[in-house]
N, C-alpha and C positions, 0 to 999 in steps of 0.2 A: 655763711653757708656751714652747714652741718657736715660734719665728717662720718664718713661710715664706721661703724664699727667691726665690719670685715674685713679680711684682709684685701690687700689689692689683688686682681684676678690678671693672669698674664693676658688674657687677650684684650684687658683694657688699655695696655701701654704698648700702641704697636711700634714698631720699628721697621726701617726698610726690607730687613730680613722676613718678615711675617707676610708684606705685601709680596715680596718675590717669591716665596713658596705656595702663596695663596694663586698666584698668577700661573706657576707652574703646574699646580694640579688643574687648573681650571683647563690649560693646553691641552693636557691628558685625557682629559674626558673630551674634549673635542675631537683630538685625534683619535679616540677609541669610536667615537661617534661616527666619524666619517667611514673607518674602516669596516664597520658592522651594516653600512649602508646595501640596499639590496643592487646588484648587478642592474644599470641602467637597460640592457638590452632584453634584460628578462622582463622588465616591466612595461615595454614595449610591445612585447610578445603576448603579453597576459589578455588583451579583449579578444585576441584572433584566436584562442584556444578553443577545440570543440567541447560540446557540450559532455562526452565521454572523457574529455582531460580534465573536467572541472569537477566530473563526478556526480553530475546530474543524475537521475533517476532514469532507467530504461523505461520504454513506452510498456503499457501493458498489453498483452497478445490481442491482437484484432480476432474475433471469431467470423467473421467473412472470411477469415482466410483459413479456417481450419476445416478438416473434415470430420464429421461427425457419424458416429456409426448407428443410423437411422434406416430403416427398411419401409421407403417412401414409396417404393414403386418407381413410377415417371413424374410424380409429383413434386420433388425435391423437399427440402424443409425450411423452415424459416426461425431465424434467432428472434425470440420475442422479446428478451431482458437479458442485458448483461451488466456488470460491475466490477471494476478492478479493485485489487487490494493485497496486500504482501501477505499471505495468507500463512507461510510457514517461516515468516520470520526471517529472512534471508536479504532482503533489502530492495529485491526485486519483484515486481508487481506478477500476479498471477488474475485473470481474468475467470470469472463465473459467468457461463452461460446457460441459459434455459431455452431449451430448443424442440421444436416439433415438428412434424409433417405438415407441410401445407396442404390444408384440407379447406374445399368448398364449404364446406357447413360440419356442423357438429365440432366437439372438443376432443381432437386428437391427443393421446398422451404425450407427456410432457420428457424430457430427458435433461437433466443438471448435470454440466460438465466444468470441470476445474482445468483450464489452459494454460500451460505456460509456453516460453519461447527463449531459445537459444539465439545468439548475435545472428541475421539473416536468413535464420531458418522459419519455415512456417510453423505459427502454433502449433502445438500437440497435447491431447489430452492426456491428463497424469491422473485423473479421478472423476468417477461417474459418481456422483452422488444419488442422483436419483435418475433410475431406469426406466425407460419407458416399457420396458414388459410388466413395470408395476400397475400400470392403466393410471396413472396419476396425473392431475394438471397442476401447476403451479398458480397460487394469487399473488400475496405480498411476498416479494423478494427484495434483500438488501444483503450488502455486505459492508461491515462496520468494523473498524479495530480487529482484524484478523477473524472476525466471527461472521459465517453466512448465514442468514437466517432465511427462512422460507415459509410459506403458509400452503400446504398440500392439500389436495382436493381430490377425492375418491368416492369409491363407491360401495355401499353395502350388501349389493349383490346384482347378479347379472341383469335382472332385471329392471333397473333403475336405468331412466333412457341417461344416455351420454351428454345431452347438452346440461341433465341437472345434479350435480354431483351433491350427495347428501352425506358426504362425511369429509371432517376436516380435520387436519392436525396441523399444530404451530411446532416447526423444529428449526434445529440449529446444528452447523457442524462446525468443529474447530478442530484445528492441526493439533494434534500431541502424539507426541514417542512416535512420529513417522508416520501417522495416519490421521485421515478425518474421522474423529468420534462424533455422532450424532446423538444428540439430545431431543428429546420430544417431550409435547404436553398436548393430549387430547383436548379438543375440543367440543362444544355443542356440534351437532350435524348441522352444515351449511345454511338449512331452511331453519332452523330452530333458534328462537331466542334472538333473531336478525331484525 
């Protein structure tokens, strides 16, 4: 047997006192772990918590319950497109709705509205992105990552038939410093280059 050139270490020569100290330390760890366990009654009630108590996101406002400021006579209005999204970063979703008067024919102008909703209240309009008085209709439409994007279709003159918009503009809106900021990129007229 070869002897070590190193001095004997204390842990290589165990005595009953070492075992007693190790057992006492382990007992202290187990006792502390027992004290830090969650209350059994709290564990039993966890599955029965409501979505609000668990911090689940609130639902997006339903445009069917909103009152839109459109002058449609007796025709009423139609929500043609809608998309939810947290536009202002507050953790609660808003809904962006594209709405126009119900018409049997033609292309009525659209309004684009941002809706929000408090608890148990009806949705309310907090911003008008496109007003129907602008005589625009909406083509492509989406809400992604807090940005609203749309293709607006319009007319170069009153002589252009309402069925056939001849101007097109791609626009986005993003919430910045307490307001929706619009950015646009003009494109070819709707009939050109398509």
